[in-house]
BALOBA-1460 file (C-alpha; in Angstrom, 3 decimals):
// residues 363
<rec num="1" residu="m" x="-73.276" y="137.139" z="32.045"/>
<rec num="2" residu="a" x="-75.005" y="133.820" z="32.750"/>
<rec num="3" residu="a" x="-78.357" y="135.167" z="31.429"/>
<rec num="4" residu="t" x="-76.845" y="135.932" z="28.014"/>
<rec num="5" residu="g" x="-75.306" y="132.463" z="27.685"/>
<rec num="6" residu="f" x="-71.687" y="133.659" z="27.694"/>
<rec num="7" residu="s" x="-69.289" y="132.764" z="30.488"/>
<rec num="8" residu="d" x="-66.470" y="135.007" z="29.263"/>
<rec num="9" residu="l" x="-66.360" y="138.409" z="27.568"/>
<rec num="10" residu="r" x="-63.997" y="136.987" z="24.911"/>
<rec num="11" residu="d" x="-66.676" y="134.441" z="23.852"/>
<rec num="12" residu="k" x="-69.170" y="137.252" z="23.398"/>
<rec num="13" residu="l" x="-66.731" y="139.264" z="21.270"/>
<rec num="14" residu="k" x="-65.999" y="136.231" z="19.073"/>
<rec num="15" residu="s" x="-69.726" y="135.686" z="18.476"/>
<rec num="16" residu="m" x="-70.105" y="139.331" z="17.450"/>
<rec num="17" residu="t" x="-67.224" y="139.115" z="14.895"/>
<rec num="18" residu="p" x="-67.233" y="135.551" z="13.492"/>
<rec num="19" residu="h" x="-65.821" y="136.648" z="10.129"/>
<rec num="20" residu="r" x="-62.471" y="137.519" z="11.710"/>
<rec num="21" residu="e" x="-62.016" y="134.056" z="13.164"/>
<rec num="22" residu="e" x="-62.973" y="132.371" z="9.857"/>
<rec num="23" residu="t" x="-60.545" y="134.545" z="7.905"/>
<rec num="24" residu="y" x="-57.786" y="133.760" z="10.364"/>
<rec num="25" residu="k" x="-58.479" y="130.010" z="10.091"/>
<rec num="26" residu="d" x="-58.437" y="130.122" z="6.273"/>
<rec num="27" residu="k" x="-55.037" y="131.815" z="6.271"/>
<rec num="28" residu="n" x="-53.450" y="129.367" z="8.684"/>
<rec num="29" residu="v" x="-54.759" y="125.947" z="7.689"/>
<rec num="30" residu="d" x="-51.303" y="124.762" z="6.674"/>
<rec num="31" residu="g" x="-49.379" y="126.956" z="9.090"/>
<rec num="32" residu="t" x="-48.170" y="129.286" z="6.318"/>
<rec num="33" residu="n" x="-49.029" y="132.852" z="5.394"/>
<rec num="34" residu="g" x="-49.505" y="132.156" z="1.661"/>
<rec num="35" residu="s" x="-45.873" y="132.657" z="0.675"/>
<rec num="36" residu="g" x="-44.717" y="129.205" z="1.767"/>
<rec num="37" residu="k" x="-42.901" y="130.601" z="4.822"/>
<rec num="38" residu="v" x="-43.593" y="129.332" z="8.299"/>
<rec num="39" residu="r" x="-45.809" y="131.777" z="10.147"/>
<rec num="40" residu="k" x="-44.504" y="133.111" z="13.454"/>
<rec num="41" residu="r" x="-46.586" y="132.230" z="16.453"/>
<rec num="42" residu="k" x="-47.844" y="134.782" z="18.910"/>
<rec num="43" residu="f" x="-47.937" y="133.624" z="22.475"/>
<rec num="44" residu="r" x="-47.998" y="135.228" z="25.861"/>
<rec num="45" residu="e" x="-47.449" y="133.850" z="29.303"/>
<rec num="46" residu="s" x="-50.266" y="135.886" z="30.870"/>
<rec num="47" residu="d" x="-52.712" y="138.597" z="29.869"/>
<rec num="48" residu="e" x="-50.427" y="141.200" z="31.479"/>
<rec num="49" residu="d" x="-47.351" y="140.278" z="29.423"/>
<rec num="50" residu="e" x="-46.367" y="142.028" z="26.227"/>
<rec num="51" residu="v" x="-47.144" y="140.028" z="23.077"/>
<rec num="52" residu="v" x="-43.904" y="139.088" z="21.309"/>
<rec num="53" residu="e" x="-43.596" y="137.135" z="18.061"/>
<rec num="54" residu="h" x="-41.184" y="134.192" z="18.036"/>
<rec num="55" residu="s" x="-40.374" y="131.716" z="15.310"/>
<rec num="56" residu="d" x="-40.123" y="128.016" z="16.136"/>
<rec num="57" residu="e" x="-36.317" y="128.232" z="16.088"/>
<rec num="58" residu="t" x="-36.257" y="131.228" z="18.427"/>
<rec num="59" residu="r" x="-38.705" y="129.583" z="20.771"/>
<rec num="60" residu="e" x="-36.609" y="126.439" z="20.912"/>
<rec num="61" residu="s" x="-33.432" y="128.390" z="21.646"/>
<rec num="62" residu="r" x="-35.209" y="130.238" z="24.443"/>
<rec num="63" residu="e" x="-36.340" y="126.950" z="25.934"/>
<rec num="64" residu="q" x="-32.760" y="125.676" z="25.812"/>
<rec num="65" residu="e" x="-31.574" y="128.831" z="27.562"/>
<rec num="66" residu="a" x="-34.270" y="128.409" z="30.208"/>
<rec num="67" residu="r" x="-33.002" y="124.893" z="30.897"/>
<rec num="68" residu="r" x="-29.456" y="126.229" z="31.310"/>
<rec num="69" residu="v" x="-30.722" y="128.815" z="33.798"/>
<rec num="70" residu="k" x="-32.605" y="126.193" z="35.832"/>
<rec num="71" residu="i" x="-29.526" y="124.008" z="36.163"/>
<rec num="72" residu="d" x="-27.698" y="126.713" z="38.130"/>
<rec num="73" residu="i" x="-30.590" y="127.574" z="40.478"/>
<rec num="74" residu="v" x="-31.181" y="125.916" z="43.832"/>
<rec num="75" residu="q" x="-34.417" y="126.545" z="45.710"/>
<rec num="76" residu="k" x="-35.556" y="125.315" z="49.080"/>
<rec num="77" residu="g" x="-38.465" y="126.093" z="51.400"/>
<rec num="78" residu="l" x="-36.597" y="126.668" z="54.649"/>
<rec num="79" residu="f" x="-38.458" y="128.932" z="57.074"/>
<rec num="80" residu="s" x="-41.767" y="128.066" z="58.728"/>
<rec num="81" residu="l" x="-44.667" y="130.512" z="59.030"/>
<rec num="82" residu="e" x="-43.741" y="131.235" z="62.649"/>
<rec num="83" residu="e" x="-40.104" y="131.883" z="61.706"/>
<rec num="84" residu="c" x="-41.216" y="134.092" z="58.822"/>
<rec num="85" residu="a" x="-43.423" y="136.156" z="61.130"/>
<rec num="86" residu="l" x="-40.527" y="136.693" z="63.558"/>
<rec num="87" residu="i" x="-38.130" y="137.777" z="60.800"/>
<rec num="88" residu="e" x="-40.782" y="140.023" z="59.240"/>
<rec num="89" residu="d" x="-41.200" y="141.835" z="62.569"/>
<rec num="90" residu="k" x="-37.456" y="142.484" z="62.525"/>
<rec num="91" residu="i" x="-37.691" y="143.835" z="58.974"/>
<rec num="92" residu="d" x="-40.421" y="146.225" z="60.145"/>
<rec num="93" residu="e" x="-38.038" y="147.440" z="62.852"/>
<rec num="94" residu="v" x="-35.395" y="148.135" z="60.183"/>
<rec num="95" residu="v" x="-37.916" y="150.149" z="58.181"/>
<rec num="96" residu="a" x="-38.937" y="152.131" z="61.280"/>
<rec num="97" residu="m" x="-35.306" y="152.923" z="62.116"/>
<rec num="98" residu="g" x="-34.732" y="154.063" z="58.542"/>
<rec num="99" residu="e" x="-37.747" y="156.353" z="58.707"/>
<rec num="100" residu="a" x="-36.463" y="157.788" z="61.984"/>
<rec num="101" residu="g" x="-33.054" y="158.536" z="60.410"/>
<rec num="102" residu="q" x="-31.129" y="156.250" z="62.759"/>
<rec num="103" residu="y" x="-28.907" y="154.746" z="60.042"/>
<rec num="104" residu="r" x="-25.818" y="156.083" z="58.316"/>
<rec num="105" residu="e" x="-26.140" y="158.046" z="55.111"/>
<rec num="106" residu="h" x="-25.482" y="155.225" z="52.632"/>
<rec num="107" residu="t" x="-27.341" y="152.489" z="54.505"/>
<rec num="108" residu="v" x="-30.756" y="153.496" z="53.149"/>
<rec num="109" residu="d" x="-31.482" y="153.896" z="49.432"/>
<rec num="110" residu="r" x="-35.033" y="154.935" z="48.527"/>
<rec num="111" residu="a" x="-36.799" y="154.457" z="45.199"/>
<rec num="112" residu="p" x="-40.473" y="154.545" z="44.151"/>
<rec num="113" residu="l" x="-42.235" y="151.512" z="45.678"/>
<rec num="114" residu="r" x="-38.899" y="150.013" z="46.794"/>
<rec num="115" residu="n" x="-36.504" y="150.762" z="49.652"/>
<rec num="116" residu="k" x="-33.055" y="149.181" z="49.909"/>
<rec num="117" residu="y" x="-31.080" y="148.791" z="53.138"/>
<rec num="118" residu="f" x="-27.327" y="148.034" z="52.902"/>
<rec num="119" residu="f" x="-25.569" y="146.325" z="55.800"/>
<rec num="120" residu="g" x="-21.942" y="145.271" z="56.078"/>
<rec num="121" residu="e" x="-21.048" y="146.463" z="52.582"/>
<rec num="122" residu="g" x="-22.812" y="148.863" z="50.215"/>
<rec num="123" residu="y" x="-22.041" y="149.930" z="46.671"/>
<rec num="124" residu="t" x="-22.884" y="152.557" z="44.056"/>
<rec num="125" residu="y" x="-25.094" y="151.532" z="41.151"/>
<rec num="126" residu="g" x="-27.542" y="152.909" z="38.575"/>
<rec num="127" residu="a" x="-27.931" y="156.694" z="38.593"/>
<rec num="128" residu="q" x="-25.314" y="156.995" z="41.351"/>
<rec num="129" residu="l" x="-22.548" y="156.091" z="38.898"/>
<rec num="130" residu="e" x="-20.452" y="158.799" z="37.243"/>
<rec num="131" residu="k" x="-19.998" y="156.524" z="34.231"/>
<rec num="132" residu="r" x="-22.860" y="154.187" z="33.364"/>
<rec num="133" residu="g" x="-22.360" y="150.554" z="32.443"/>
<rec num="134" residu="p" x="-21.229" y="147.209" z="33.846"/>
<rec num="135" residu="g" x="-17.970" y="147.297" z="35.756"/>
<rec num="136" residu="q" x="-18.385" y="150.887" z="36.989"/>
<rec num="137" residu="e" x="-19.875" y="149.947" z="40.368"/>
<rec num="138" residu="r" x="-17.785" y="150.702" z="43.464"/>
<rec num="139" residu="l" x="-18.009" y="149.675" z="47.109"/>
<rec num="140" residu="y" x="-18.497" y="152.451" z="49.614"/>
<rec num="141" residu="r" x="-15.656" y="153.181" z="51.983"/>
<rec num="142" residu="k" x="-15.475" y="151.077" z="55.115"/>
<rec num="143" residu="g" x="-17.866" y="152.314" z="57.782"/>
<rec num="144" residu="e" x="-20.179" y="154.253" z="55.456"/>
<rec num="145" residu="v" x="-22.979" y="151.707" z="55.945"/>
<rec num="146" residu="d" x="-24.171" y="150.066" z="59.161"/>
<rec num="147" residu="d" x="-23.038" y="146.629" z="60.310"/>
<rec num="148" residu="i" x="-25.136" y="143.532" z="59.640"/>
<rec num="149" residu="p" x="-27.842" y="143.411" z="62.353"/>
<rec num="150" residu="a" x="-27.400" y="140.670" z="64.923"/>
<rec num="151" residu="w" x="-30.837" y="139.217" z="64.145"/>
<rec num="152" residu="v" x="-29.860" y="138.648" z="60.487"/>
<rec num="153" residu="d" x="-26.926" y="136.564" z="61.631"/>
<rec num="154" residu="e" x="-28.862" y="134.679" z="64.318"/>
<rec num="155" residu="l" x="-32.154" y="134.042" z="62.497"/>
<rec num="156" residu="v" x="-31.104" y="133.801" z="58.841"/>
<rec num="157" residu="i" x="-27.381" y="133.279" z="58.206"/>
<rec num="158" residu="k" x="-26.810" y="130.613" z="60.869"/>
<rec num="159" residu="r" x="-29.837" y="128.702" z="59.580"/>
<rec num="160" residu="l" x="-28.407" y="128.690" z="56.060"/>
<rec num="161" residu="v" x="-25.035" y="127.504" z="57.382"/>
<rec num="162" residu="s" x="-26.604" y="124.674" z="59.414"/>
<rec num="163" residu="d" x="-28.504" y="123.477" z="56.334"/>
<rec num="164" residu="g" x="-25.311" y="123.439" z="54.244"/>
<rec num="165" residu="i" x="-26.455" y="126.157" z="51.834"/>
<rec num="166" residu="i" x="-23.470" y="128.440" z="52.507"/>
<rec num="167" residu="p" x="-20.213" y="127.919" z="54.438"/>
<rec num="168" residu="e" x="-19.640" y="129.619" z="57.755"/>
<rec num="169" residu="g" x="-18.129" y="133.095" z="57.464"/>
<rec num="170" residu="y" x="-19.220" y="133.449" z="53.845"/>
<rec num="171" residu="v" x="-21.571" y="136.451" z="54.180"/>
<rec num="172" residu="n" x="-20.197" y="139.956" z="54.716"/>
<rec num="173" residu="s" x="-22.911" y="141.871" z="52.826"/>
<rec num="174" residu="a" x="-26.638" y="141.785" z="53.585"/>
<rec num="175" residu="v" x="-29.204" y="143.834" z="51.670"/>
<rec num="176" residu="i" x="-32.904" y="144.086" z="52.498"/>
<rec num="177" residu="n" x="-35.149" y="145.061" z="49.584"/>
<rec num="178" residu="d" x="-38.611" y="146.116" z="50.732"/>
<rec num="179" residu="y" x="-41.142" y="146.211" z="47.849"/>
<rec num="180" residu="q" x="-44.614" y="147.723" z="47.836"/>
<rec num="181" residu="p" x="-47.310" y="146.422" z="45.430"/>
<rec num="182" residu="g" x="-46.295" y="147.322" z="41.874"/>
<rec num="183" residu="g" x="-42.646" y="147.768" z="42.802"/>
<rec num="184" residu="c" x="-39.868" y="146.304" z="40.704"/>
<rec num="185" residu="i" x="-36.155" y="146.042" z="40.116"/>
<rec num="186" residu="v" x="-34.884" y="146.325" z="36.551"/>
<rec num="187" residu="s" x="-32.929" y="143.642" z="34.729"/>
<rec num="188" residu="h" x="-29.348" y="143.370" z="35.950"/>
<rec num="189" residu="v" x="-26.470" y="141.056" z="36.741"/>
<rec num="190" residu="d" x="-24.985" y="141.375" z="40.223"/>
<rec num="191" residu="p" x="-21.581" y="143.028" z="39.605"/>
<rec num="192" residu="l" x="-19.038" y="140.298" z="38.886"/>
<rec num="193" residu="h" x="-16.118" y="142.444" z="40.055"/>
<rec num="194" residu="i" x="-17.852" y="143.200" z="43.372"/>
<rec num="195" residu="f" x="-19.506" y="139.960" z="44.511"/>
<rec num="196" residu="a" x="-18.411" y="136.338" z="44.595"/>
<rec num="197" residu="r" x="-20.806" y="133.522" z="43.732"/>
<rec num="198" residu="p" x="-23.236" y="132.087" z="44.811"/>
<rec num="199" residu="i" x="-25.847" y="134.794" z="45.471"/>
<rec num="200" residu="v" x="-28.378" y="133.849" z="48.146"/>
<rec num="201" residu="s" x="-31.792" y="135.454" z="48.682"/>
<rec num="202" residu="v" x="-34.573" y="134.713" z="51.171"/>
<rec num="203" residu="s" x="-38.164" y="135.898" z="50.578"/>
<rec num="204" residu="f" x="-40.685" y="137.171" z="53.127"/>
<rec num="205" residu="f" x="-44.194" y="138.660" z="53.493"/>
<rec num="206" residu="s" x="-45.650" y="137.197" z="50.264"/>
<rec num="207" residu="d" x="-45.081" y="135.006" z="47.202"/>
<rec num="208" residu="s" x="-43.591" y="136.508" z="44.051"/>
<rec num="209" residu="a" x="-41.489" y="135.574" z="41.029"/>
<rec num="210" residu="l" x="-37.981" y="136.146" z="39.720"/>
<rec num="211" residu="s" x="-37.753" y="136.659" z="35.947"/>
<rec num="212" residu="f" x="-34.726" y="136.039" z="33.724"/>
<rec num="213" residu="g" x="-33.833" y="137.576" z="30.368"/>
<rec num="214" residu="c" x="-36.296" y="140.514" z="30.355"/>
<rec num="215" residu="r" x="-35.947" y="143.940" z="28.778"/>
<rec num="216" residu="f" x="-37.483" y="146.991" z="30.443"/>
<rec num="217" residu="q" x="-39.022" y="149.989" z="28.702"/>
<rec num="218" residu="f" x="-40.202" y="153.079" z="30.544"/>
<rec num="219" residu="k" x="-42.820" y="155.844" z="30.301"/>
<rec num="220" residu="p" x="-44.955" y="153.801" z="30.630"/>
<rec num="221" residu="i" x="-43.077" y="150.894" z="32.151"/>
<rec num="222" residu="r" x="-43.211" y="147.695" z="30.065"/>
<rec num="223" residu="v" x="-41.362" y="144.410" z="30.357"/>
<rec num="224" residu="s" x="-40.648" y="141.981" z="27.541"/>
<rec num="225" residu="e" x="-41.419" y="138.280" z="27.806"/>
<rec num="226" residu="p" x="-38.942" y="136.500" z="30.109"/>
<rec num="227" residu="v" x="-36.859" y="133.497" z="29.173"/>
<rec num="228" residu="l" x="-37.788" y="132.005" z="32.535"/>
<rec num="229" residu="v" x="-40.206" y="132.953" z="35.322"/>
<rec num="230" residu="l" x="-39.153" y="131.386" z="38.616"/>
<rec num="231" residu="p" x="-41.856" y="131.281" z="41.332"/>
<rec num="232" residu="v" x="-40.537" y="132.433" z="44.714"/>
<rec num="233" residu="t" x="-42.577" y="131.586" z="47.792"/>
<rec num="234" residu="r" x="-42.573" y="133.157" z="51.229"/>
<rec num="235" residu="g" x="-39.878" y="131.629" z="53.446"/>
<rec num="236" residu="s" x="-37.974" y="130.062" z="50.554"/>
<rec num="237" residu="v" x="-34.271" y="130.352" z="49.765"/>
<rec num="238" residu="t" x="-33.005" y="130.914" z="46.209"/>
<rec num="239" residu="v" x="-29.353" y="130.371" z="45.293"/>
<rec num="240" residu="l" x="-27.944" y="131.647" z="41.970"/>
<rec num="241" residu="s" x="-24.616" y="130.611" z="40.498"/>
<rec num="242" residu="g" x="-23.012" y="129.831" z="37.125"/>
<rec num="243" residu="y" x="-25.082" y="130.727" z="34.070"/>
<rec num="244" residu="a" x="-28.072" y="131.947" z="36.121"/>
<rec num="245" residu="a" x="-25.916" y="134.453" z="37.996"/>
<rec num="246" residu="d" x="-23.396" y="135.542" z="35.357"/>
<rec num="247" residu="e" x="-24.692" y="135.065" z="31.816"/>
<rec num="248" residu="i" x="-28.312" y="136.261" z="31.947"/>
<rec num="249" residu="t" x="-30.042" y="139.166" z="33.641"/>
<rec num="250" residu="h" x="-32.669" y="138.759" z="36.330"/>
<rec num="251" residu="c" x="-35.359" y="141.151" z="37.508"/>
<rec num="252" residu="i" x="-38.613" y="141.518" z="39.417"/>
<rec num="253" residu="r" x="-41.516" y="142.708" z="37.289"/>
<rec num="254" residu="p" x="-44.190" y="145.094" z="38.616"/>
<rec num="255" residu="q" x="-46.969" y="142.577" z="37.879"/>
<rec num="256" residu="d" x="-45.248" y="140.009" z="40.122"/>
<rec num="257" residu="i" x="-45.450" y="142.193" z="43.262"/>
<rec num="258" residu="k" x="-49.127" y="142.037" z="44.132"/>
<rec num="259" residu="e" x="-48.570" y="142.426" z="47.888"/>
<rec num="260" residu="r" x="-45.790" y="143.792" z="50.038"/>
<rec num="261" residu="r" x="-42.680" y="141.649" z="49.699"/>
<rec num="262" residu="a" x="-39.220" y="141.771" z="51.256"/>
<rec num="263" residu="v" x="-36.107" y="139.859" z="50.274"/>
<rec num="264" residu="i" x="-32.836" y="139.527" z="52.188"/>
<rec num="265" residu="i" x="-29.883" y="139.172" z="49.785"/>
<rec num="266" residu="l" x="-26.752" y="137.625" z="51.288"/>
<rec num="267" residu="r" x="-23.446" y="137.917" z="49.427"/>
<rec num="268" residu="k" x="-19.675" y="137.936" z="49.829"/>
<rec num="269" residu="t" x="-17.598" y="140.762" z="48.377"/>
<rec num="270" residu="r" x="-14.425" y="139.931" z="46.474"/>
<rec num="271" residu="p" x="-11.185" y="140.841" z="48.260"/>
<rec num="272" residu="d" x="-10.059" y="142.881" z="45.227"/>
<rec num="273" residu="a" x="-13.386" y="144.693" z="44.735"/>
<rec num="274" residu="p" x="-12.729" y="148.395" z="43.974"/>
<rec num="275" residu="r" x="-13.762" y="151.051" z="46.488"/>
<rec num="276" residu="l" x="-14.582" y="154.721" z="46.136"/>
<rec num="277" residu="d" x="-11.686" y="155.872" z="48.339"/>
<rec num="278" residu="v" x="-9.211" y="154.297" z="45.897"/>
<rec num="279" residu="d" x="-10.845" y="154.968" z="42.543"/>
<rec num="280" residu="r" x="-12.798" y="158.145" z="43.188"/>
<rec num="281" residu="t" x="-11.731" y="160.908" z="40.836"/>
<rec num="282" residu="l" x="-11.012" y="164.477" z="41.887"/>
<rec num="283" residu="s" x="-14.259" y="165.679" z="40.346"/>
<rec num="284" residu="s" x="-16.233" y="163.334" z="42.564"/>
<rec num="285" residu="l" x="-14.465" y="164.261" z="45.781"/>
<rec num="286" residu="p" x="-16.457" y="166.453" z="48.172"/>
<rec num="287" residu="p" x="-15.491" y="170.145" z="48.000"/>
<rec num="288" residu="e" x="-12.991" y="171.311" z="50.593"/>
<rec num="289" residu="r" x="-14.391" y="173.291" z="53.472"/>
<rec num="290" residu="p" x="-13.619" y="177.008" z="53.094"/>
<rec num="291" residu="i" x="-11.117" y="178.483" z="55.531"/>
<rec num="292" residu="p" x="-13.046" y="180.476" z="58.141"/>
<rec num="293" residu="l" x="-12.378" y="184.199" z="57.983"/>
<rec num="294" residu="k" x="-11.059" y="185.889" z="61.109"/>
<rec num="295" residu="a" x="-13.359" y="188.430" z="62.643"/>
<rec num="296" residu="k" x="-12.204" y="192.050" z="62.400"/>
<rec num="297" residu="r" x="-11.332" y="193.682" z="65.665"/>
<rec num="298" residu="s" x="-13.529" y="196.589" z="66.594"/>
<rec num="299" residu="r" x="-11.925" y="199.747" z="68.008"/>
<rec num="300" residu="r" x="-15.074" y="200.720" z="69.831"/>
<rec num="301" residu="r" x="-15.012" y="200.626" z="73.579"/>
<rec num="302" residu="a" x="-16.903" y="197.818" z="75.231"/>
<rec num="303" residu="d" x="-20.303" y="198.746" z="76.583"/>
<rec num="304" residu="p" x="-20.671" y="197.424" z="80.170"/>
<rec num="305" residu="d" x="-24.462" y="197.190" z="79.816"/>
<rec num="306" residu="a" x="-24.358" y="195.253" z="76.513"/>
<rec num="307" residu="a" x="-24.474" y="191.854" z="78.230"/>
<rec num="308" residu="h" x="-27.883" y="192.660" z="79.721"/>
<rec num="309" residu="r" x="-29.467" y="193.683" z="76.431"/>
<rec num="310" residu="p" x="-31.231" y="191.179" z="74.153"/>
<rec num="311" residu="r" x="-28.983" y="189.984" z="71.307"/>
<rec num="312" residu="v" x="-29.946" y="190.991" z="67.775"/>
<rec num="313" residu="l" x="-28.928" y="188.418" z="65.172"/>
<rec num="314" residu="e" x="-27.562" y="189.448" z="61.793"/>
<rec num="315" residu="m" x="-30.563" y="187.896" z="60.073"/>
<rec num="316" residu="d" x="-32.863" y="190.016" z="62.252"/>
<rec num="317" residu="k" x="-30.942" y="193.128" z="61.276"/>
<rec num="318" residu="e" x="-31.349" y="192.299" z="57.592"/>
<rec num="319" residu="e" x="-35.032" y="191.617" z="58.123"/>
<rec num="320" residu="n" x="-35.475" y="195.026" z="59.780"/>
<rec num="321" residu="q" x="-33.539" y="196.730" z="57.013"/>
<rec num="322" residu="r" x="-35.832" y="195.318" z="54.324"/>
<rec num="323" residu="p" x="-39.021" y="197.424" z="54.241"/>
<rec num="324" residu="s" x="-42.135" y="195.579" z="53.182"/>
<rec num="325" residu="h" x="-43.890" y="196.580" z="49.965"/>
<rec num="326" residu="s" x="-46.849" y="198.109" z="51.776"/>
<rec num="327" residu="h" x="-44.516" y="200.075" z="54.074"/>
<rec num="328" residu="h" x="-42.530" y="201.243" z="51.068"/>
<rec num="329" residu="r" x="-45.663" y="202.420" z="49.253"/>
<rec num="330" residu="r" x="-46.984" y="204.188" z="52.336"/>
<rec num="331" residu="h" x="-43.789" y="206.197" z="52.853"/>
<rec num="332" residu="s" x="-42.583" y="206.574" z="49.278"/>
<rec num="333" residu="s" x="-44.129" y="210.045" z="48.903"/>
<rec num="334" residu="s" x="-42.975" y="211.220" z="52.337"/>
<rec num="335" residu="s" x="-39.435" y="209.905" z="51.753"/>
<rec num="336" residu="s" x="-39.157" y="211.769" z="48.442"/>
<rec num="337" residu="e" x="-40.474" y="214.947" z="50.139"/>
<rec num="338" residu="n" x="-37.902" y="214.612" z="52.923"/>
<rec num="339" residu="y" x="-35.183" y="214.150" z="50.332"/>
<rec num="340" residu="w" x="-36.296" y="217.381" z="48.579"/>
<rec num="341" residu="r" x="-36.313" y="219.262" z="51.892"/>
<rec num="342" residu="r" x="-32.845" y="218.017" z="52.785"/>
<rec num="343" residu="g" x="-31.657" y="219.245" z="49.380"/>
<rec num="344" residu="q" x="-33.084" y="222.707" z="50.021"/>
<rec num="345" residu="e" x="-31.467" y="222.896" z="53.461"/>
<rec num="346" residu="y" x="-28.125" y="221.895" z="51.934"/>
<rec num="347" residu="d" x="-28.428" y="224.678" z="49.306"/>
<rec num="348" residu="k" x="-29.194" y="227.283" z="52.004"/>
<rec num="349" residu="h" x="-26.248" y="226.117" z="54.078"/>
<rec num="350" residu="k" x="-23.986" y="226.344" z="51.022"/>
<rec num="351" residu="e" x="-25.115" y="229.903" z="50.252"/>
<rec num="352" residu="s" x="-24.561" y="231.052" z="53.841"/>
<rec num="353" residu="s" x="-21.058" y="229.572" z="53.896"/>
<rec num="354" residu="e" x="-20.188" y="231.380" z="50.658"/>
<rec num="355" residu="r" x="-21.389" y="234.711" z="52.117"/>
<rec num="356" residu="r" x="-19.156" y="234.210" z="55.134"/>
<rec num="357" residu="k" x="-16.183" y="233.638" z="52.877"/>
<rec num="358" residu="v" x="-16.926" y="236.840" z="50.952"/>
<rec num="359" residu="k" x="-17.139" y="238.934" z="54.163"/>
<rec num="360" residu="m" x="-13.829" y="237.565" z="55.322"/>
<rec num="361" residu="r" x="-12.209" y="238.576" z="52.062"/>
<rec num="362" residu="r" x="-13.503" y="242.188" z="52.413"/>
<rec num="363" residu="h" x="-11.938" y="242.556" z="55.831"/>
C-alpha cells in the first residue's frame, strides 16, 4: 500500500470515484437536500455497527436518554489480576462439573456460544416459557438448582459487602454466564417481578461492553445502534438500578465478545416472586407415571434346571423372531414349497378321514 501512495483502502476508492464525493458536497453545502428540509445525518459508532439515520432531534433525545442511563450505573474496578485468576480457575471448575453432569437438571442452561449456570435460584425465560412476554417468567421450585458455591460467597460476595456495594445477606441468586467469542445475550430487562434492585455483575477473563437500547434481528444476526455502550473491564463490578435497570433494555452484542468472557450476576429474588409449583398449569405438569401391570401367573410347572440355563431377554427373542432380509430371500422359495406340501398332506388326511366315516356308515 505504501508504494502506491495510499495508506488506507478508502482513500484509494475515493481517488477512483471523485465525482461521487463532489456530487455529495454540492448537495449538502447548506445542510439541506434541496427541499429546504434538514438532511438526516448518517453516523455509526464502529465499522461493525448497522448504519441508522437519525435527525438532530432524535440524536439529542438519545443523548439525553444515555445520560439518564449513566446516572443509575455504578462501576468500580475491584479485583486484582491475581484475584481474577483465582476466580477464573473456579469458573473453569464449574464448567468441568457441568460437562461431567454433576449438577441438577435446571442448574445448567446451554445455548450457542453461551452457557448459563444457575445457583441458589433459577427461573424460566425465553423459549422455556409457555406464554411469551414480560411478566411470564417463573422461579423454579426450591431445590431444582444447586446451592451457591462456597467460593462465590468467599471470594466475590464477601468482597462486595466489605466494599459497601451490597448489604450482607442480600444475594440469594448467583448466575454465571460463560461466553465464547461471538457469543451474545439479546436485549432484555431483568424480570421486575422476580428480582429486586440493584443488579450486580462482575466480569472475568477479558474486557467487553454492555449495550443499552438495542434491537436484535436474526438470520443473520444484526444489532441496531445502542443508546449507550458501556465498557466493562476484567475484574470490574457493574451495578444497575433505577432507569438503567428498569426502563431500558441491556444486552451483549456478538462484536463485543472478542475473547472468552464470564460474568457472575448476583441478585436477590423478591419474596412474592411466582414459582412454577404454584402457577404451573395442568398442561405443563409432567405426565403421571402409568400404573405397572401385574404379571400373569403361569400354570406351567417350574423347571428345576431353568436356573442353570442362560436367560433370554424379551428383546433377544424379538430379535431372533425377525428374519433378516437376506435370510428371508434365501428361504422364501423353500418356505412357500413347504407350505404347499403341508397343504397337500392336509388334503390327503382329510380324504382318508372321510373314507373312514363312510366305512363306518356301511357297517
